[in-house]
C-alpha positions in Angstrom: 61.8 185.7 95.5 63.7 184.8 98.7 66.9 184.4 96.7 66.6 188.0 95.4 66.1 189.2 99.0 69.3 187.8 100.3 72.4 190.0 100.0 75.7 188.7 99.0 78.1 188.3 102.0 80.4 191.0 100.7 77.5 193.5 100.3 76.2 192.6 103.8 79.6 193.4 105.3 79.7 196.7 103.4 76.3 197.7 104.6 77.3 196.8 108.2 80.5 198.7 107.9 78.7 201.8 106.6 76.1 201.6 109.3 78.8 201.5 112.0 81.0 204.2 110.5 78.4 206.7 109.5 77.6 207.9 113.0 81.3 208.2 113.8 81.9 210.3 110.8 78.9 212.5 111.2 79.2 213.4 114.9 82.5 215.3 115.1 81.3 218.2 113.0 78.4 219.0 115.4 80.3 218.2 118.6 83.4 220.3 118.1 84.1 222.7 120.9 83.1 226.3 120.3 85.3 229.2 121.3 84.6 230.4 124.8 83.1 233.9 124.8 84.1 236.1 127.8 81.3 238.2 129.2 82.4 241.8 129.7 79.5 242.8 131.9 77.5 240.3 134.0 74.2 241.8 135.0 73.8 239.3 137.8 76.7 240.9 139.8 75.6 244.4 139.3 75.5 246.4 142.6 78.1 244.3 144.5 81.2 246.2 145.5 83.3 243.2 146.1 84.1 240.2 144.0 81.4 237.5 144.4 82.7 234.0 144.3 82.0 230.7 146.1 84.6 229.5 148.5 86.4 226.4 147.8 84.3 223.4 148.7 85.1 220.0 150.0 84.8 216.6 148.5 82.7 215.2 151.3 79.5 214.7 149.3 81.5 212.8 146.6 82.9 210.4 149.2 79.5 209.9 150.8 78.1 209.0 147.3 81.0 206.6 146.7 80.4 205.0 150.1 76.7 204.5 149.4 77.5 203.1 146.0 80.0 200.6 147.5 77.4 199.5 150.1 74.8 198.8 147.4 77.4 197.0 145.3 78.4 194.8 148.3 74.8 194.1 149.1 74.2 192.9 145.6 77.4 190.9 145.7 76.5 188.9 148.8 72.8 188.5 147.9 71.6 184.9 148.3 71.6 183.3 144.8 69.0 180.7 145.9 66.3 183.3 146.5 63.8 183.9 143.7 61.7 186.9 142.9 58.6 184.9 143.9 59.4 185.2 147.7 
């Protein structure tokens, strides 16, 4: 019975290849970009006489995030390797 359960090496490679390629073939159909539809009338802006838009922002929050991420990375880099989780 065990002999029947074992697949031939070529069949095993074929099954593995199909298992790896099937998600790659199936995804692009659902993930293709749709056409952008322009909204002619936006009800949220009704009643404003001037164009409402946000002013150009800065990248300060991004740099603060990168700085914090770098600090955490450096703390992990210089952590004492002899410490255990049992301290």
